[in-house]
N, C-alpha and C positions, 0 to 999 in steps of 0.2 A: 504494500500500500504506500502511496506517495501522498504526503501532506505538505501543502504550500504554506509559506509564511502568511500570505493573504488569507488563506482559509482559517488559520489559527486566530488571526486578528479579528476576522469576521465573527467567528464563534464566540470569542471573548466579548465583543461589542454587542452582539444580538444573535442569540441562538436561533430565533425564528428566521431572521434574514439569512443566516448560514444555511439552515434547512432548505429554504426556498431556492437559494442559489445553487448549493452544492449537491442536494439530494433530488430536488424537483427540477433542477436545471432551468429555473426561471430567471429572466433578466429584467432589470428595471425598464419601464417604458421609455424613460428619458434619462440621459446622463446630466449631472450637474455641470454648470458652466466651468467650475474649478477643475473637475475631472476631465472635461473636454479640452480645456486649455493645457493641462499637464500632459495629456495623451498626445496632442498635436505637437507640443514643444519637444517631447521625447522623440517623436518620429523624425522631426527636423534634425535633432542632434544626432540621431542614428545615421541619417543621410550624410550629415557633415563628416562623421567619422568614417563612413564608408567611402565617400567621394573626395574628402579632403577640402571641400568648399561647398558653400550654398549658392546655387545659381537658379535663376528663374523661379523664385518663390512668389506665391501669391502675397499681396500686401495685407497681411493679417497681423494681429497683435502677437501671435506666436512666432511669426516670421521675424518681426522686429526684435523679439526677445532672443531668438536663435542667432540673429545677425550680431547682436551685442555679445552673445556667448562666443561666436566665431572671432570677433575682434579682440575681446579682452581676456577670455579664459582659454580658448582652444590652443593658442600658442604656448601656454604655460602648463597645461594639464595634458599629459600624454596618455591617452587611453588606447590600449592595444586591442581590447575586445569590448564591443558595445552590445548591450542587451543580451548578456550571456546567461544561459541557464546553468545552475549549480545543483548538485545533488549529493547528499551524504546520508549513509545509513545511521539511524539513531537508535534503532532497536531491531531485533530479528524481523525481517520482512517489512520494516517501516523505514521510509526515507523522508528526509526533510528536503524540499526543493524550493528554489527561489530564483528569480531572474534579476540580476544586478544590472544597474544602468551602465556600468563600465568597470573594467579591470585594467590596472597598469601592468607593465611588463613584470614587475616584482610581486604581483598579486594583491595590490592595494585596491580596495573597493572604492569606486567613484560613484557617488550618489547625487543625482540632479534633483533639485527642489525648485518649485515656483511658489511664490507667496504674494499676497496683496498686503500683508502685515509688514510692520517695520521689523527690520532684522536687528534685534538687540539681545540683551542678556537672557530674557525669557525665551526667545526663539531658539537661541543657541542651547540653553538648558534642555529644552524639549527634544532637540536633536540628539543629545547625549543619551536619552532614554528611549529612543525610537527602537522598538523591538524588532522591526523589520531589518534595520541596519545591523543590530546586534546579531541577528540570525545570519545575515550575510557574512559577518566577520567570523562567525562560527563555521560556516560552510567553507570559507576560504582558508581558515586557519590564521588569518592576519589579525593584528591588533591595531591596525591603522585604517583610517578612512579619509577620503577627500570629499568634502561637500562642495558642490557648486550651487549657489542659491541665486536665483534670478527674480528680482522683484518685478511684478507685473506693472506696466505703465499706469500711472495715476491720471493721465490726461484723457480727455474724452473727445469724441468726434464732434467737430464744430458744425453748426448749421451751414449748409451749402458747401461743405468740404468733401472732396472725393476720397474714396478709399486710398488712392495712391498718395494724395496730399497728407492724409492722416498718417499713413505708414511712414512717410518721410519725416513727419513731425515726431513720431515715436522714436525713430532712429536718432534724431537730434536730441530727444529727451535722454536717451541712454548716453550719448556723448557728453 
């Protein structure tokens, strides 16, 4: 049997939701905006690591965030494997599995986060106790992690502003 970190977190948060998702195989009717943003941002970062650059992206909030990552973080954080599945036996016939955002050449976990909150002491404290990342550290055997945290743009689309103009303004906001 394989148990994912997400499964464990869901079970601890709400057993009914866990049952509906993992036993009945039901999916929510709609995803939250935060989940959609994170999923799209991660997909763009995976493309960046695969292709070495981001080109021809749609002018979206997530693309502006990924372009900021490409400019400021990508040159400094060398990820060898992106969106990598890990597995480790934790009991006879029971394995813990998880998908890390990235791994460096020496096995350090790289975890990408997005937030609309301010990144301060409380945010950093919560990262220290993130059970998902602690499980990833267990799966890799490393005691180190690199967090990349991208704050979502706080600016809004202006009246009569095109998506392209708004995208350029978001790029400038990160600069």
